All heavy atoms as an XYZ file, in Angstrom:
975
protein
N     167.062   -134.847     30.402
C     167.226   -133.810     31.360
C     167.076   -132.492     30.786
O     167.796   -132.113     29.821
C     168.632   -133.908     32.063
C     168.853   -132.902     33.176
C     170.284   -132.990     33.676
O     170.955   -133.963     33.313
N     170.643   -132.122     34.540
N     166.060   -131.613     31.153
C     165.970   -130.359     30.608
C     166.946   -129.284     31.167
O     167.128   -129.259     32.366
C     164.566   -129.753     30.805
C     164.295   -128.479     30.242
C     163.501   -130.775     30.114
N     167.511   -128.490     30.277
C     168.460   -127.524     30.691
C     168.191   -126.237     29.956
O     167.965   -126.166     28.765
C     169.945   -127.875     30.468
C     170.493   -128.732     31.537
C     172.004   -128.966     31.484
O     172.585   -129.067     30.405
N     172.689   -128.817     32.613
N     168.213   -125.040     30.717
C     168.119   -123.799     30.146
C     169.327   -123.065     30.505
O     169.688   -122.945     31.679
C     166.870   -123.083     30.613
C     165.569   -123.741     30.421
C     164.420   -122.817     30.938
C     165.239   -123.862     28.856
N     170.117   -122.571     29.620
C     171.326   -121.920     29.823
C     171.295   -120.416     29.287
O     171.312   -120.246     28.050
C     172.521   -122.655     29.291
C     173.858   -121.885     29.637
C     172.591   -124.062     29.819
N     171.339   -119.461     30.209
C     171.372   -118.081     29.780
C     172.752   -117.524     29.574
O     173.662   -118.059     30.231
C     170.679   -117.130     30.857
C     169.145   -117.523     31.152
C     169.080   -118.252     32.395
O     170.042   -118.943     32.768
O     167.992   -118.148     33.002
N     172.919   -116.570     28.731
C     174.119   -115.893     28.528
C     173.967   -114.448     28.073
O     172.838   -114.149     27.700
C     175.094   -116.590     27.567
O     174.514   -116.613     26.331
N     174.973   -113.563     28.143
C     174.817   -112.209     27.552
C     174.721   -111.174     28.600
O     174.675   -110.028     28.223
N     174.618   -111.494     29.916
C     174.478   -110.482     30.837
C     175.834   -109.756     31.049
O     176.823   -110.145     30.444
N     175.744   -108.667     31.753
C     176.974   -107.867     32.086
C     176.658   -106.575     32.646
O     175.544   -106.308     33.083
N     177.769   -105.669     32.669
C     177.530   -104.363     33.173
C     177.687   -103.345     32.059
O     178.600   -103.438     31.272
C     178.653   -104.120     34.194
N     176.599   -102.455     32.136
C     176.567   -101.336     31.105
C     176.189   -100.086     31.688
O     175.661   -100.070     32.852
C     175.646   -101.672     29.941
C     176.122   -102.887     29.053
C     174.233   -101.841     30.408
N     176.441    -98.945     31.012
C     175.930    -97.701     31.553
C     174.465    -97.463     31.058
O     174.086    -98.013     30.104
C     176.889    -96.569     31.003
C     178.291    -96.554     31.715
C     179.017    -95.401     31.370
O     178.937    -94.785     30.300
N     179.942    -94.950     32.321
N     173.856    -96.612     31.761
C     172.446    -96.214     31.376
C     172.498    -95.708     29.952
O     173.380    -94.970     29.501
C     172.015    -95.139     32.257
N     171.478    -96.243     29.185
C     171.345    -95.898     27.764
C     171.883    -96.932     26.881
O     171.726    -96.858     25.657
N     172.733    -97.805     27.443
C     173.328    -98.837     26.696
C     172.521   -100.024     26.353
O     171.267   -100.014     26.684
N     173.030   -101.067     25.705
C     172.263   -102.238     25.205
C     172.941   -103.486     25.666
O     174.115   -103.587     25.693
C     172.002   -102.140     23.669
O     171.353   -101.004     23.329
N     172.122   -104.516     25.797
C     172.586   -105.844     25.918
C     171.752   -106.852     25.256
O     170.515   -106.558     25.056
C     172.637   -106.213     27.441
C     173.844   -105.682     28.259
C     173.607   -106.013     29.747
C     175.142   -106.263     27.825
N     172.092   -107.924     24.831
C     171.356   -109.053     24.259
C     171.593   -110.349     25.044
O     172.633   -110.813     25.040
C     171.736   -109.222     22.882
C     170.782   -110.200     22.061
C     171.410   -110.584     20.738
N     170.392   -111.135     19.859
C     170.659   -112.028     18.891
N     171.927   -112.355     18.655
N     169.710   -112.504     18.046
N     170.540   -110.726     25.672
C     170.525   -112.017     26.406
C     170.104   -113.129     25.449
O     169.234   -112.958     24.603
C     169.493   -111.991     27.617
C     169.817   -110.758     28.651
C     168.799   -110.982     29.727
C     171.166   -110.755     29.100
N     170.660   -114.289     25.809
C     170.328   -115.536     25.068
C     169.950   -116.646     25.999
O     170.532   -116.674     27.101
C     171.392   -115.957     24.077
O     171.830   -114.980     23.160
N     169.109   -117.540     25.556
C     168.878   -118.688     26.433
C     168.657   -119.813     25.516
O     167.749   -119.906     24.609
C     167.598   -118.527     27.227
S     166.967   -119.940     28.168
N     169.488   -120.904     25.704
C     169.386   -122.123     24.907
C     168.688   -123.278     25.716
O     169.221   -123.467     26.897
C     170.827   -122.607     24.450
C     170.696   -123.852     23.659
C     171.489   -121.393     23.612
N     167.686   -123.821     25.276
C     167.028   -124.907     25.842
C     167.471   -126.172     25.213
O     167.628   -126.441     24.050
C     165.557   -124.692     25.690
N     167.638   -127.203     26.184
C     167.905   -128.544     25.623
C     167.140   -129.562     26.484
O     166.792   -129.299     27.665
C     169.441   -128.838     25.785
O     169.893   -128.793     27.070
N     166.936   -130.765     25.905
C     166.314   -131.827     26.650
C     164.854   -131.878     26.583
O     164.206   -132.686     27.112
N     164.238   -130.858     25.848
C     162.714   -130.842     25.709
C     162.335   -131.746     24.555
O     162.997   -131.768     23.532
C     162.203   -129.513     25.618
C     162.340   -128.578     26.902
C     162.525   -127.176     26.550
C     161.089   -128.932     27.748
N     161.169   -132.397     24.623
C     160.910   -133.380     23.527
C     160.199   -132.666     22.393
O     159.968   -133.349     21.321
C     159.870   -134.402     24.186
O     158.793   -133.765     24.759
C     160.592   -135.235     25.207
N     159.690   -131.444     22.424
C     159.200   -130.729     21.419
C     159.561   -129.240     21.529
O     160.273   -128.864     22.545
C     157.652   -130.828     21.429
O     157.070   -129.883     22.481
N     159.218   -128.424     20.461
C     159.458   -127.036     20.398
C     158.200   -126.178     20.660
O     158.333   -124.942     20.432
C     160.302   -126.758     19.114
C     161.625   -127.392     19.005
C     162.173   -127.105     17.691
N     163.468   -127.808     17.581
C     164.228   -128.005     16.460
N     163.678   -127.513     15.379
N     165.427   -128.559     16.437
N     157.068   -126.807     20.901
C     155.861   -126.171     20.978
C     155.577   -125.706     22.452
O     154.854   -126.210     23.129
C     154.718   -126.907     20.467
O     154.671   -128.220     21.204
C     154.855   -127.204     18.990
N     156.317   -124.675     22.831
C     156.254   -124.181     24.210
C     156.566   -122.703     24.238
O     157.466   -122.247     23.432
C     157.120   -124.927     25.214
C     158.544   -125.096     24.708
C     159.474   -124.076     24.786
C     159.056   -126.273     24.212
C     160.830   -124.211     24.374
C     160.331   -126.432     23.693
C     161.192   -125.394     23.860
O     162.500   -125.549     23.339
N     155.856   -121.851     24.973
C     156.261   -120.511     25.181
C     157.515   -120.409     25.955
O     157.816   -121.214     26.778
C     155.015   -119.866     25.843
C     154.395   -121.025     26.512
C     154.763   -122.143     25.762
N     158.369   -119.280     25.697
C     159.485   -119.100     26.425
C     159.394   -117.628     26.937
O     158.955   -116.766     26.244
C     160.795   -119.171     25.609
C     160.929   -120.672     25.013
S     162.434   -120.871     24.079
C     163.671   -121.025     25.385
N     159.963   -117.468     28.196
C     159.733   -116.209     28.817
C     161.014   -115.705     29.534
O     161.949   -116.546     29.765
C     158.656   -116.270     29.816
N     161.066   -114.440     29.839
C     162.105   -113.830     30.633
C     161.477   -113.254     31.851
O     160.489   -112.555     31.768
C     162.855   -112.750     29.934
C     163.746   -113.362     28.803
C     163.436   -113.407     27.495
C     165.052   -113.890     28.915
N     164.488   -113.995     26.799
C     165.534   -114.242     27.552
C     165.993   -114.013     30.000
C     166.838   -114.848     27.404
C     167.205   -114.509     29.789
C     167.589   -114.848     28.550
N     162.037   -113.585     32.975
C     161.692   -112.841     34.229
C     163.033   -112.299     34.832
O     164.055   -112.569     34.421
C     161.166   -113.874     35.201
C     159.762   -114.403     34.927
C     159.632   -115.348     33.924
C     158.657   -113.970     35.577
C     158.302   -115.885     33.607
C     157.357   -114.444     35.276
C     157.212   -115.290     34.354
N     162.776   -111.396     35.778
C     163.984   -110.928     36.476
C     163.735   -110.617     37.935
O     162.607   -110.476     38.339
C     164.343   -109.505     35.844
C     163.340   -108.427     35.928
C     163.798   -107.144     35.168
N     162.870   -106.030     35.327
C     162.939   -104.888     34.676
N     163.899   -104.692     33.730
N     162.070   -103.933     34.937
N     164.821   -110.634     38.667
C     164.701   -110.358     40.107
C     165.756   -109.483     40.566
O     166.964   -109.733     40.477
C     164.753   -111.643     40.952
C     164.447   -111.408     42.369
C     164.183   -112.784     43.102
O     164.636   -113.892     42.679
N     163.435   -112.782     44.153
N     165.465   -108.248     41.060
C     166.331   -107.309     41.647
C     166.601   -107.574     43.134
O     165.779   -108.216     43.757
C     165.711   -105.937     41.364
N     167.671   -107.119     43.641
C     168.023   -107.479     44.934
C     166.859   -106.900     45.948
O     166.367   -105.747     45.830
C     169.304   -106.673     45.223
C     169.998   -106.497     43.962
C     168.789   -106.442     42.975
N     166.445   -107.847     46.833
C     165.399   -107.373     47.807
C     163.958   -107.286     47.204
O     163.036   -106.802     47.866
N     163.810   -107.634     45.863
C     162.481   -107.617     45.261
C     161.998   -108.908     44.837
O     162.776   -109.937     44.670
C     162.543   -106.629     44.107
C     162.841   -105.148     44.462
C     162.709   -104.184     43.392
C     162.848   -102.810     43.904
N     162.676   -101.881     42.681
N     160.723   -108.998     44.518
C     160.196   -110.258     44.071
C     160.515   -110.462     42.610
O     160.809   -109.598     41.855
C     158.627   -110.260     44.190
C     158.274   -110.220     45.696
C     156.683   -110.296     45.857
O     156.043   -110.244     44.788
O     156.238   -110.490     46.960
N     160.340   -111.754     42.191
C     160.521   -112.080     40.758
C     159.508   -111.333     39.917
O     158.277   -111.333     40.304
C     160.384   -113.611     40.565
C     160.810   -114.230     39.318
C     162.228   -114.094     39.023
C     160.352   -115.743     39.290
N     159.894   -110.844     38.818
C     159.156   -109.936     38.040
C     159.121   -110.477     36.544
O     160.198   -110.708     36.032
C     159.604   -108.552     38.091
C     158.942   -107.535     37.129
C     159.688   -106.105     37.109
O     160.860   -106.187     37.275
O     158.975   -105.137     36.778
N     157.867   -110.526     35.906
C     157.653   -110.858     34.612
C     158.334   -109.745     33.691
O     158.162   -108.603     33.997
C     156.199   -111.028     34.254
C     155.967   -111.070     32.724
C     156.256   -112.214     32.068
C     155.530   -109.976     31.988
C     156.025   -112.277     30.688
C     155.190   -110.067     30.693
C     155.441   -111.170     30.007
N     159.088   -110.216     32.599
C     159.644   -109.263     31.628
C     158.902   -109.360     30.260
O     158.462   -108.407     29.840
C     161.134   -109.463     31.573
C     161.777   -108.449     30.442
C     161.849   -109.193     32.951
N     159.018   -110.564     29.700
C     158.403   -110.801     28.374
C     158.274   -112.201     28.123
O     158.841   -113.080     28.717
C     159.401   -110.271     27.331
O     158.969   -110.265     26.118
N     157.374   -112.588     27.193
C     157.168   -113.877     26.814
C     156.855   -113.948     25.331
O     156.365   -112.983     24.649
C     155.912   -114.512     27.572
C     154.629   -113.686     27.304
C     155.762   -116.037     27.178
N     157.123   -115.011     24.664
C     156.934   -115.286     23.215
C     156.306   -116.629     23.064
O     156.749   -117.566     23.637
C     158.295   -115.103     22.425
C     158.022   -115.095     20.956
C     159.249   -116.217     22.836
C     159.281   -114.616     20.163
N     155.417   -116.654     22.160
C     154.662   -117.859     21.745
C     155.674   -118.950     21.163
O     156.735   -118.500     20.552
C     153.490   -117.651     20.910
O     153.912   -117.049     19.722
N     155.181   -120.156     20.975
C     156.185   -121.098     20.474
C     156.397   -120.842     18.946
O     157.432   -121.129     18.441
C     155.593   -122.619     20.652
C     154.428   -122.933     19.802
C     153.043   -122.838     20.176
C     154.418   -123.409     18.430
N     152.307   -123.200     19.122
C     153.008   -123.587     18.046
C     155.391   -123.688     17.513
C     152.703   -124.114     16.869
C     155.002   -124.273     16.313
C     153.643   -124.386     15.934
N     155.375   -120.246     18.337
C     155.597   -119.966     16.819
C     156.223   -118.570     16.644
O     156.495   -118.193     15.520
C     154.303   -120.009     16.121
C     153.041   -119.430     16.831
N     152.896   -118.078     16.905
C     152.103   -119.960     17.547
C     151.837   -117.831     17.637
N     151.381   -118.964     17.957
N     156.406   -117.757     17.702
C     157.169   -116.602     17.660
C     156.368   -115.362     17.135
O     156.951   -114.210     17.113
N     155.142   -115.502     16.888
C     154.295   -114.421     16.418
C     153.608   -113.614     17.485
O     153.110   -112.503     17.218
C     153.266   -114.894     15.287
O     152.458   -115.787     15.980
C     153.952   -115.529     14.220
N     153.444   -114.180     18.658
C     152.786   -113.436     19.743
C     153.725   -113.167     20.873
O     154.551   -114.073     21.298
C     151.681   -114.279     20.310
C     150.519   -114.496     19.285
O     150.291   -113.508     18.419
O     150.031   -115.622     19.156
N     153.699   -111.966     21.374
C     154.637   -111.569     22.515
C     153.874   -110.779     23.473
O     152.805   -110.122     23.179
C     155.823   -110.739     21.987
O     155.322   -109.617     21.227
C     156.629   -111.556     21.016
N     154.380   -110.703     24.661
C     153.890   -109.818     25.723
C     155.025   -109.183     26.409
O     156.189   -109.821     26.545
C     153.025   -110.611     26.694
C     151.725   -110.988     26.203
C     150.803   -111.607     27.367
N     149.504   -112.123     26.746
C     148.565   -112.741     27.585
N     148.958   -113.072     28.773
N     147.440   -113.003     27.076
N     154.838   -108.077     26.894
C     155.918   -107.250     27.608
C     155.342   -106.704     28.869
O     154.223   -106.232     28.996
C     156.558   -106.235     26.726
C     157.265   -106.673     25.516
C     156.552   -106.818     24.345
C     158.583   -107.052     25.546
C     157.265   -107.323     23.159
C     159.268   -107.474     24.474
C     158.571   -107.612     23.257
O     159.252   -108.087     22.158
N     156.308   -106.577     29.876
C     155.960   -105.748     31.077
C     155.936   -104.315     30.632
O     156.696   -103.903     29.724
C     156.833   -105.962     32.201
N     155.089   -103.599     31.217
C     154.893   -102.113     30.899
C     156.281   -101.334     31.018
O     156.590   -100.496     30.239
C     153.851   -101.370     31.774
C     152.478   -101.812     31.419
O     152.293   -102.336     30.285
O     151.496   -101.619     32.153
N     157.007   -101.843     32.031
C     158.275   -101.187     32.373
C     159.384   -101.331     31.251
O     160.308   -100.602     31.222
C     158.874   -101.653     33.644
O     158.976   -103.160     33.611
N     159.131   -102.274     30.324
C     160.115   -102.541     29.299
C     159.569   -102.353     27.862
O     160.380   -102.411     26.852
C     160.754   -103.982     29.479
C     161.255   -104.224     30.868
C     159.739   -105.016     29.026
N     158.334   -102.106     27.749
C     157.740   -101.873     26.466
C     158.430   -100.823     25.652
O     158.642    -99.702     26.217
C     156.286   -101.585     26.595
C     155.360   -102.766     26.682
C     153.900   -102.295     26.810
C     153.062   -103.528     27.100
N     151.575   -103.160     27.227
N     158.739   -101.024     24.426
C     159.482    -99.998     23.644
C     160.894   -100.109     23.624
O     161.574    -99.392     22.933
N     161.429   -100.791     24.711
C     162.842   -100.828     24.950
C     163.418   -102.264     24.717
O     164.570   -102.409     24.302
C     163.261   -100.354     26.353
C     162.772    -98.842     26.618
C     163.368    -98.463     27.949
N     162.852    -99.229     29.143
C     163.673    -99.936     29.900
N     165.010    -99.898     29.825
N     163.148   -100.541     30.899
N     162.672   -103.195     25.104
C     163.106   -104.629     25.047
C     162.387   -105.357     23.925
O     161.247   -105.021     23.637
C     162.768   -105.382     26.305
C     163.610   -104.958     27.532
C     164.437   -103.880     27.496
C     163.620   -105.773     28.703
C     165.193   -103.497     28.532
C     164.377   -105.396     29.747
C     165.210   -104.283     29.711
N     163.029   -106.338     23.296
C     162.390   -107.033     22.170
C     162.763   -108.544     22.444
O     163.995   -108.879     22.539
C     162.891   -106.656     20.837
O     162.581   -105.275     20.552
C     162.175   -107.413     19.707
N     161.767   -109.414     22.496
C     161.926   -110.810     22.568
C     161.823   -111.458     21.261
O     160.853   -111.115     20.465
C     161.012   -111.454     23.655
C     161.421   -112.850     23.983
C     159.565   -111.380     23.240
C     160.595   -113.486     25.194
N     162.681   -112.400     20.905
C     162.594   -113.171     19.681
C     162.958   -114.586     20.035
O     163.512   -114.979     21.090
C     163.484   -112.617     18.570
O     164.834   -112.550     19.098
C     163.052   -111.241     18.170
N     162.808   -115.489     19.124
C     163.186   -116.885     19.240
C     163.588   -117.551     17.912
O     163.142   -117.052     16.838
C     162.150   -117.769     20.000
C     160.942   -117.994     19.151
C     159.860   -118.699     20.088
N     160.290   -120.047     20.383
C     159.648   -120.807     21.365
N     158.580   -120.242     22.030
N     159.995   -122.002     21.604
N     164.537   -118.417     17.946
C     164.996   -119.212     16.777
C     164.778   -120.642     17.219
O     165.575   -121.300     17.922
C     166.371   -118.863     16.591
C     167.004   -119.737     15.391
C     166.199   -119.538     14.184
O     166.152   -118.369     13.617
O     165.580   -120.604     13.713
N     163.664   -121.205     16.683
C     163.294   -122.642     17.084
C     164.193   -123.605     16.548
O     164.475   -124.710     17.213
C     161.851   -122.887     16.551
C     160.841   -122.246     17.454
O     161.009   -121.768     18.571
N     159.570   -122.220     16.910
N     164.850   -123.367     15.428
C     165.846   -124.281     14.874
C     167.027   -124.446     15.851
O     167.659   -125.502     15.804
C     166.358   -123.883     13.549
N     167.200   -123.518     16.663
C     168.337   -123.491     17.594
C     167.825   -123.587     19.099
O     168.669   -123.465     19.985
C     169.299   -122.270     17.443
C     169.906   -122.196     16.084
C     170.711   -121.010     15.894
O     170.758   -120.072     16.853
O     171.240   -120.836     14.822
N     166.555   -123.752     19.250
C     165.985   -123.830     20.612
C     166.441   -122.616     21.502
O     166.729   -122.833     22.673
C     166.426   -125.109     21.294
C     165.788   -126.304     20.626
O     164.627   -126.306     20.113
N     166.456   -127.433     20.590
N     166.457   -121.469     20.915
C     167.021   -120.343     21.622
C     165.981   -119.150     21.573
O     165.319   -118.904     20.643
C     168.268   -119.959     20.914
O     169.232   -120.915     20.884
C     168.877   -118.684     21.584
N     165.917   -118.508     22.786
C     165.228   -117.261     22.917
C     166.159   -116.114     23.171
O     167.162   -116.424     23.915
C     164.174   -117.381     23.943
C     164.694   -117.647     25.314
C     163.195   -116.166     23.988
N     165.889   -114.942     22.630
C     166.739   -113.829     22.904
C     165.909   -112.750     23.499
O     164.719   -112.590     23.399
C     167.232   -113.281     21.483
C     168.047   -114.329     20.779
C     167.363   -115.034     19.769
C     169.382   -114.522     20.975
C     168.067   -116.087     19.051
C     170.037   -115.485     20.322
C     169.448   -116.151     19.335
O     170.171   -117.157     18.593
N     166.661   -111.869     24.181
C     166.080   -110.618     24.803
C     167.011   -109.389     24.396
O     168.018   -109.304     25.087
C     165.797   -110.769     26.302
C     164.905   -109.526     26.841
C     163.544   -109.520     26.305
C     165.025   -109.590     28.410
N     166.583   -108.687     23.435
C     167.322   -107.453     23.085
C     166.965   -106.291     23.996
O     165.735   -106.028     23.990
C     167.132   -107.093     21.653
C     167.825   -105.843     21.209
C     169.387   -106.035     21.159
O     169.927   -106.959     20.777
N     170.098   -105.003     21.699
N     167.799   -105.762     24.772
C     167.581   -104.782     25.698
C     168.240   -103.475     25.347
O     169.476   -103.387     25.281
C     167.900   -105.243     27.154
C     167.356   -106.587     27.560
S     167.731   -106.971     29.285
C     169.523   -107.127     29.184
N     167.493   -102.425     24.957
C     168.003   -101.121     24.560
C     167.613   -100.094     25.581
O     166.667   -100.279     26.409
C     167.538   -100.753     23.217
C     167.874   -101.714     22.126
O     169.014   -102.440     22.250
N     167.024   -101.932     21.104
N     168.293    -98.954     25.573
C     167.891    -97.866     26.454
C     167.876    -98.275     27.825
O     166.883    -97.931     28.634
C     166.603    -97.175     25.979
O     166.723    -96.749     24.652
N     168.855    -99.011     28.283
C     168.751    -99.664     29.660
C     168.828    -98.616     30.791
O     169.493    -97.505     30.526
C     169.925   -100.561     29.846
C     169.731   -102.011     29.106
C     171.049   -102.732     28.992
C     168.756   -102.816     29.981
N     168.136    -98.776     31.821
C     168.068    -97.862     32.929
C     168.619    -98.603     34.223
O     168.539    -99.893     34.248
C     166.653    -97.477     33.209
C     165.864    -96.918     32.054
C     164.458    -96.709     32.336
C     163.714    -96.063     31.085
N     162.247    -95.815     31.455
N     169.007    -97.841     35.166
C     169.565    -98.516     36.388
C     168.490    -99.360     37.054
O     168.948   -100.396     37.637
C     169.892    -97.330     37.385
C     170.194    -96.226     36.401
C     169.330    -96.342     35.202
N     167.265    -99.065     36.875
C     166.211    -99.909     37.500
C     166.027   -101.246     36.699
O     165.219   -102.121     37.124
C     164.890    -99.142     37.589
C     164.318    -98.532     36.256
C     164.762    -97.070     36.163
O     165.951    -96.720     36.550
O     163.909    -96.302     35.731
N     166.788   -101.471     35.573
C     166.728   -102.725     34.851
C     167.746   -103.730     35.546
O     167.825   -104.866     35.226
C     167.085   -102.551     33.418
C     165.973   -101.827     32.730
O     164.749   -102.009     32.923
O     166.341   -100.908     31.871
N     168.504   -103.228     36.499
C     169.451   -104.038     37.086
C     168.851   -105.174     37.841
O     167.950   -104.930     38.718
C     170.312   -103.256     38.175
O     171.039   -102.214     37.446
C     171.293   -104.156     38.898
N     169.155   -106.510     37.542
C     168.576   -107.558     38.136
C     169.264   -108.871     37.550
O     170.110   -108.786     36.703
C     167.023   -107.666     37.700
N     168.904   -109.992     38.165
C     169.286   -111.216     37.657
C     168.105   -111.645     36.725
O     166.934   -111.621     37.142
C     169.513   -112.360     38.776
C     169.761   -113.746     38.070
C     170.634   -111.968     39.589
N     168.465   -111.952     35.509
C     167.446   -112.226     34.419
C     167.386   -113.829     34.255
O     168.456   -114.441     34.032
C     167.760   -111.622     33.170
C     167.453   -110.128     33.101
C     168.087   -109.225     33.961
C     166.318   -109.634     32.449
C     167.797   -107.876     33.928
C     165.972   -108.334     32.498
C     166.704   -107.449     33.226
O     166.393   -106.071     33.272
N     166.164   -114.352     34.298
C     165.922   -115.818     34.201
C     165.118   -116.044     32.959
O     164.185   -115.413     32.686
C     165.236   -116.241     35.435
C     165.961   -116.168     36.735
C     165.829   -115.076     37.450
C     166.767   -117.136     37.115
C     166.494   -114.903     38.669
C     167.538   -117.008     38.321
C     167.272   -115.870     39.122
O     168.062   -115.756     40.323
N     165.639   -117.152     32.276
C     164.765   -117.739     31.165
C     163.928   -118.783     31.698
O     164.321   -119.578     32.668
C     165.780   -118.272     30.123
S     165.059   -119.166     28.796
N     162.665   -118.974     31.113
C     161.769   -119.922     31.614
C     161.032   -120.496     30.517
O     160.743   -119.864     29.495
C     160.907   -119.407     32.639
N     160.621   -121.787     30.658
C     159.775   -122.487     29.611
C     158.513   -123.128     30.288
O     158.610   -123.598     31.420
C     160.581   -123.634     29.017
C     159.679   -124.692     28.330
C     161.647   -123.168     28.082
N     157.451   -122.932     29.677
C     156.187   -123.475     30.049
C     155.909   -124.699     29.091
O     155.264   -124.520     28.062
C     154.972   -122.456     29.920
C     153.668   -123.032     30.329
O     153.618   -124.222     30.667
O     152.719   -122.366     30.190
N     156.383   -125.905     29.482
C     156.280   -127.094     28.603
C     154.889   -127.655     28.625
O     154.528   -128.523     27.811
C     157.280   -128.163     29.054
O     156.961   -128.677     30.308
N     154.007   -127.220     29.549
C     152.693   -127.846     29.688
C     151.597   -127.175     28.885
O     150.446   -127.646     28.805
C     152.345   -127.925     31.244
C     153.273   -128.670     32.086
C     153.180   -128.477     33.521
N     153.423   -127.066     33.842
C     153.593   -126.641     35.061
N     153.413   -127.491     36.154
N     153.907   -125.462     35.388
N     151.946   -125.934     28.452
C     150.824   -125.107     27.776
C     151.407   -124.622     26.406
O     151.827   -123.521     26.341
C     150.429   -124.028     28.621
O     150.267   -124.503     29.939
C     149.167   -123.348     28.167
N     151.338   -125.459     25.387
C     151.867   -125.026     24.071
C     151.404   -123.647     23.552
O     152.185   -122.950     22.979
C     151.477   -126.221     23.163
C     151.418   -127.291     24.158
C     150.745   -126.752     25.314
N     150.094   -123.309     23.814
C     149.625   -122.095     23.373
C     149.552   -121.049     24.422
O     148.888   -120.014     24.147
C     148.188   -122.358     22.838
C     148.173   -123.343     21.644
C     147.926   -124.652     21.641
C     148.421   -122.966     20.321
N     148.090   -125.181     20.348
C     148.384   -124.184     19.497
C     148.775   -121.847     19.660
C     148.558   -124.184     18.170
C     149.038   -121.730     18.283
C     148.880   -122.903     17.524
N     150.247   -121.216     25.454
C     150.201   -120.255     26.506
C     151.103   -119.024     26.302
O     152.028   -119.054     25.450
N     150.724   -117.972     26.955
C     151.524   -116.721     27.036
C     151.418   -116.171     28.463
O     151.179   -115.033     28.659
C     151.001   -115.694     26.136
C     151.467   -115.772     24.584
C     150.722   -114.786     23.805
C     152.888   -115.626     24.469
N     151.766   -117.132     29.436
C     151.600   -116.669     30.788
C     152.498   -115.569     31.247
O     153.722   -115.588     30.783
C     151.736   -117.939     31.633
N     152.136   -114.702     32.150
C     152.939   -113.612     32.705
C     153.324   -113.919     34.175
O     153.879   -113.060     34.840
C     152.301   -112.265     32.522
C     152.028   -111.998     31.050
C     150.993   -112.243     33.335
N     152.847   -115.059     34.737
C     153.121   -115.400     36.134
C     154.047   -116.550     36.231
O     154.096   -117.524     35.428
C     151.763   -115.749     36.837
C     150.915   -114.485     36.994
C     150.946   -116.709     36.074
N     154.997   -116.427     37.171
C     156.127   -117.361     37.197
C     155.606   -118.849     37.504
O     156.318   -119.766     37.022
C     157.009   -116.947     38.319
O     156.457   -116.895     39.516
N     154.508   -119.036     38.286
C     154.128   -120.417     38.578
C     153.654   -121.199     37.392
O     153.495   -122.413     37.479
C     153.123   -120.429     39.717
C     151.791   -119.715     39.411
C     150.828   -120.354     38.519
C     151.478   -118.562     39.894
C     149.672   -119.753     38.332
C     150.296   -117.860     39.640
C     149.445   -118.491     38.874
N     153.455   -120.594     36.249
C     153.082   -121.335     35.076
C     154.207   -122.036     34.362
O     154.059   -122.837     33.460
C     152.307   -120.329     34.126
C     150.984   -119.855     34.540
C     149.901   -120.943     34.480
O     150.110   -122.005     33.865
O     148.794   -120.702     35.026
N     155.436   -121.605     34.792
C     156.664   -122.100     34.199
C     157.256   -123.159     34.897
O     157.544   -122.996     36.077
C     157.570   -120.957     33.888
C     157.033   -119.955     32.913
C     156.130   -118.974     33.230
C     157.356   -120.118     31.542
C     155.460   -118.125     32.294
C     156.712   -119.278     30.595
C     155.839   -118.232     30.993
O     155.293   -117.402     30.081
N     157.581   -124.310     34.145
C     158.129   -125.456     34.919
C     159.640   -125.595     34.711
O     160.128   -126.517     35.528
C     157.344   -126.672     34.481
C     157.206   -126.866     33.004
O     157.347   -125.935     32.298
O     156.951   -127.942     32.590
N     160.295   -124.990     33.798
C     161.733   -125.100     33.736
C     162.342   -123.681     33.700
O     161.782   -122.824     33.084
C     162.079   -125.821     32.501
C     161.637   -127.220     32.456
C     160.633   -127.616     31.550
C     162.281   -128.228     33.253
C     160.180   -128.887     31.540
C     161.822   -129.600     33.227
C     160.776   -129.973     32.386
O     160.358   -131.219     32.446
N     163.404   -123.563     34.422
C     164.155   -122.274     34.557
C     165.613   -122.469     34.456
O     166.191   -123.457     34.702
C     163.918   -121.742     36.048
C     162.483   -121.458     36.267
C     161.355   -122.315     36.598
C     161.827   -120.111     36.266
N     160.257   -121.618     36.678
C     160.529   -120.335     36.563
C     162.354   -118.883     35.999
C     159.581   -119.130     36.536
C     161.486   -117.736     36.072
C     160.173   -117.913     36.324
N     166.178   -121.412     33.965
C     167.668   -121.257     33.857
C     168.168   -120.851     35.228
O     167.559   -120.558     36.113
N     169.571   -120.674     35.147
C     170.329   -120.333     36.375
C     170.341   -118.849     36.599
O     170.761   -118.386     37.664
C     171.687   -120.909     36.402
C     172.677   -120.198     35.567
C     172.576   -120.222     34.045
O     171.696   -120.998     33.555
N     173.268   -119.448     33.326
N     170.029   -118.082     35.514
C     170.145   -116.673     35.609
C     171.419   -116.036     35.081
O     172.464   -116.715     35.194
N     171.241   -114.790     34.692
C     172.401   -114.089     34.275
C     172.317   -112.585     34.727
O     171.201   -112.025     34.706
C     172.553   -114.009     32.754
O     173.812   -113.380     32.406
C     171.376   -113.353     31.955
N     173.369   -112.088     35.264
C     173.284   -110.808     35.937
C     173.389   -109.671     34.909
O     174.243   -109.644     34.061
C     174.383   -110.703     36.953
C     174.519   -109.331     37.668
C     173.422   -109.025     38.608
O     173.032   -109.911     39.525
N     172.765   -107.841     38.551
N     172.489   -108.700     35.166
C     172.628   -107.475     34.257
C     172.701   -106.243     35.356
O     171.794   -106.143     36.144
C     171.336   -107.286     33.377
C     171.208   -105.910     32.826
C     171.260   -108.358     32.352
N     173.679   -105.536     35.164
C     173.845   -104.310     35.934
C     174.028   -103.075     35.159
O     174.833   -103.033     34.195
C     175.181   -104.542     36.795
O     175.048   -105.678     37.597
C     175.414   -103.326     37.801
N     173.140   -102.071     35.457
C     173.086   -100.925     34.685
C     173.526    -99.702     35.634
O     172.846    -99.533     36.640
C     171.791   -100.642     34.041
C     171.818    -99.376     33.138
C     171.236   -101.841     33.281
N     174.524    -99.092     35.379
C     174.973    -97.958     36.205
C     174.581    -96.612     35.583
O     174.433    -96.476     34.458
C     176.503    -97.982     36.317
O     177.114    -97.870     35.062
N     174.337    -95.648     36.562
C     173.846    -94.336     36.043
C     175.107    -93.435     35.721
O     176.178    -93.712     35.990
C     173.075    -93.695     37.215
O     173.765    -93.644     38.341
């Protein structure tokens, strides 16, 4: 049984930082890209960032470039999202996702991902 468990969300003021974590379990290999998406109230699910299975390739949404950093620790089956200079518009539920079917993928669309976490709330106040 595959499980993705996010943690690290919370409430911060604008300009603050948070570090999200996502631990994956139940997958038969570690060769899969891991991504973060987010969904704000009343809005569609939005791509945030993705990292390749080997950790050397990354992609970011334009809205977070230069502020967010994605990393992974394969020995711990964990992906991180360091979020700095947070803005009120970053307020959303953040979801971790795994694309177990495409080891070399770096997809930015949600339908490419087959496993999802339950989400963690990030609230940024002005």
